[in-house]
N, C-alpha and C positions, 0 to 999 in steps of 0.2 A: 175700596181703595184704601190702601195703607197710609195712616196719617203720617205727615212728614214730622220728622224729629226736629225739635226747636234747637238752634245752635246759638252761640254768643254773637254769630253775625247778624241773626235775626232780631236779637235784643238790641244790638248796636244801632241797626238800622231804624227800629221803633223809637228809639230815643235820640237819633241823630248824634251819636258819640261813637268814638273808636272801638273796635272790638277788644284792642288792648285794654282800654279803660273798663270795659265790661269785665273782662277777665280778672283784673285787678281788684274790681269791686267785689265780685262773687267770693274772691279769696281773702276779703277784709283787709286789703293792703291800707297801710297807715297813710299813703300818699293820696288816697282818694277821700273827698270830703264825706262826711256823715250824710247829707242831703243826697248827694249823688248815689251813695251806697244803697241808701233806701229806695231810690227811684228804680235802681238796677235790680234790687231784691224784689221789689213789688211787681216789676214788668216780667222779670223771670217767672215768678209765680203765677201770675195771671196767663202768661203764654204757655205754661206748661213744661218749662225747662227742666230737664234732668241732668244733673252733672255726672259726667262719665268718670266715677271714681276708679274703675279699673285702669283706665288709660293715664290718669293722674298718677295714680301709685306706680305704674309701669315706668313711668318718666322718672320717679323717685327711686326705682330699682327696688321697691318692696310693694306688697298688696295689703298689709296689715291683716292677713288671713292666715289662720292656723288650722292645720288639719288634724283630726282625730279619727282613729280607726279602732273600733272595739269589736270583739267576736259577736255579741248579740245586743241589740238595742233594748230588748224586753228584760234583760238582766237588772235586777234591783241594784246590784252591786256596782255595775258599769254605769248606770243612770245616777248614781250618787257621785261617781268619779266625775262624769260630765257636768254635774251641778258645780262642782268644785272648779273645774277647769274654766266653765263660763263665768263664774264669778270673777276669777282673777284676770281672764283674758278681756272681758268687757271693761274692767277697771283701768285696763292699761290701753284701751281703744283698739283691741283686736277683735276680728269676727271669726267665727268658726265654720269649717266645713266637716260635717260629721258623716262617717260611713261605717257600715258593719260587714264583716267577712263571713258572718254565719258558718264560722270554723273552717272555712274553705282556704285553702293556700290560693288557689287560682283568683277568687275573688279578692283576697288580700293583695294579690299583685296588681290586679286591675285597679283597685281602690288607690294604690301607692302610685300608680300611672296617672290617673285622673288628678289626684293631688299635686303631682309633679307638673303636669300640664296647665293646671290652674295657677300655678306659680306662687304656691304657698310660702309663707315665709320660715315655717318650721312645721314638724309632724310630731305628735304623741301617738303611740300605738300600744295596744295590749294584743299579743299575737294570737293567731287561730291555732286551734289544736294540730292542724296538718303542718304547719310551718316548721322548717327544719334548718333553713339557710337565711342569710341576710343579703343575698345576691341583688334582690329587686330594691334595695335601699340604696345601692351604690351610685344611681345617677343623682339621687338627692344629696348624698354625702360629697360627691365630686363638685356640686355646685355650692358646698358649703351650707347647705340647709340643715340646721340643728336638728337631731332626731332624739326623742325621748321615750324609751320603753317603761311601761308601768305594768305592774301585777304580773303578767306573763311576759317574760323578758328572755333575751338571749344575749349572751356576752358579746361586746364589741367595743374595742379599743377607743372609738371616737364617738361613742353614745354613752348616755346616762340611764341608768335603770332605777326605778323607784319600786320598792318592794316592802313586804314585811318579812321576818324571819320564818318561813313556812316550815322549816324544819323544826324550829322550837315551838311553833304553834301546834303541829301534829304531836309533838312530844307531850305538850302540856295536856292536850286534849286526851291522850292515851293514859298518861300518869293518872289524870282524874278518875278515869274508869278503873284503873287498877287499885287505886286507893278506896274506891267504893266496893272493892271486893271482887271486881271481874277477872277471870283468868283465862277465858276464851274470847277473845275479841275480834269480831270481823271489821275489816276497813273496806268500806266502799269507795274507790277512788276513781278519779278521771283519767284521761290520757297523760301517760307518764312522759310523753314527749316534751310536755310543758313543766317548766321549773316548779310551778305551784304544786302540781300533784306529785311529781317525783319527790319534792322535798317533804311534802306531808307524810307520804309513805316512809321516808327515811326516819322521820321523827317518831312515828309509830313504832318502826323497828328498834329504834335506841330505846324507847320506853320499856318495851318487851325484854329486851337484853338486860336492862338495868334491874328488872325484877326476876331475872333468871327463868324467863318463859321462852321457849323455843320458837322461832319464827315459823309459821305454817303458811306456805303460799296459797293453800286451798281456801283460806280465810280472807285473802284480797280479791276483791272483784272489782275489776276495771270496767267501768260502764260510762255511758253519756252523761250521767248525772241529771237526767230529766226526772220528771214525776213518773212517766210511763216506764222508762228503763229501770227505775228503782223499784217499782211495783213488781216488776219481772224478778229482779235480783233478790228481793225480800221473799218472794215465792220459793226460790232456789235456796234461800237460808232456812225456811221452814222445812225443807226436806232434808237437811243434814241429819245424819245419825245422832249426832250430839249438837243440840242447839247452843249457839253462843249465849254468854250472859252479858255481853256488851257490844255495841255497834257504834264505830266513829266513821262518819260519813264526811265527805269533802265538801259539801255544801248544804244548805238548809232546806232547798228545795227537795233534795234527796231525803234529807232526814225526816222531813215532814211525811213524805210519802211512805217511807219506811215505817214510822210510828202508826199511820193510818192502817197499813197492811197487817202489821202485828196484832193490832187491837182487833181487826176483823177476824183474825185467826183465834181470837180468844187468849193472846199472849199479854201479860201485864207489863206495862211500861211504867217505871223502871224496875219493879219488883222481879220479874223474870228476865227481862233484857233491858239494860240501860242503854240510852242513846245520847250521842253527842253530835252536833252539826258544825257549820262552819259559815261565818260571814255576818251573823247577828241581823237578818232581814226581819221585817216587820211581822212575817208569818211565824216566827219563833214564839211570839207571845200570844198568839191566836190558838195554835195547836194545843190541845189538852193530853198530856201534861205539857206545860210550857218547856221549850227546848233549851237545854244546855248548848252553848255554841262559842266559837271563837269571834270575837269582835273584830271586824277588819275595817280600818278607817277610810272608807271609799272617799268621802268628801274631801278629807284632809289629803289623801293621795293626789286627788285631781288638782287641788290648789297648790300643792308642792310641785307637781308635774309642770302646771302652767307656769308658776313662778320661775322655776329652773330654766325652762325654755325661753321665756322672756329674758331672764339674766343672759343666756347664751346670746340671744339677739342683740342685746345692749353690751356684749363683750364684758360683762362683769364677772370677778373671779369666782362668785358663788355658783356661777353656771357651769363650772368646769369639774364637778364632782363626778365620779365613776358610778358610784351605787350610793343610794340613799335608803336606809332601812328605817321604816316606821314602826311604832310600837303597837303590838297587839295585846288583848288580855282575853282571859277565859270567863264567861258570865255562866255562873252555875244556876241553874233552875231544876224544875222538878224531874225532868226526863231521865236524869242520871242519878238521882239522890237515893241510893239504894240504902245507905247509912244516914238516918236522920238524927240529928243532935236534939237532945230532949233537955 
């Protein structure tokens, strides 16, 4: 048999007081004496009473719950973003509902629907590779539920986007390789539907142009940026009639896979081919040689995303910014240093 749920009426009957007094006592109302509050709290605990916070919050027209949707939970970058979000949200008394799209537009739409039906107060999202429109966010926006895009964003007049300057980051990575003497640079990129990968590609092109090197589409490989997909891409690179002398990959997992496959083939890194990654994940300092990479401040991005969303909920002016651009920096390690200082 299902155990009966304890209500304030059961507590009131046990203490021979009114349900209204129990309700006010559980809410720490100043009009209820300390001794009575203690009796109510002790009895509630002994009887196994659980307060229905969802119903309480609905009466207040908020749930103190924020939704977060990311492409993949196993991503180190996105886990650091969630860490930053959780730090700020918890400090302000908000709980999180976290979901992953696994790069699927359909799963992202379903997640947004679930968040909407859960009556979240606000939503933060990094878009799936397949997402091209904002139609599935319209119901939230109609209800004036604030929406924050981070990392993988799409322009919307009613939403704030939090990013780094991916074009400048791609430019910085490529310029570094050029300054190391590289002239034939492969760029391993992700799905250019997303701003992050499209912008990194544009930065790569801009750096080549600045050094009077003609852009060669055959040197751009658009893949899923997983370990396995990069291993296959690296084998393709090794079959090129003229090997590249530099590789710029759009994330560190891809860069590490690339270095591993090059070394297996007897290619020296960085002497034969210099490699630069992106994100500054812990694996960057485990691979030998250590990986040159772009530092992407994930935790800071999460903290700023959550702060901006909470400011919107509190109707504070700082929540009304359209785009927030965080600072990145190039971290130079051995994987790219063809020219060594003596």
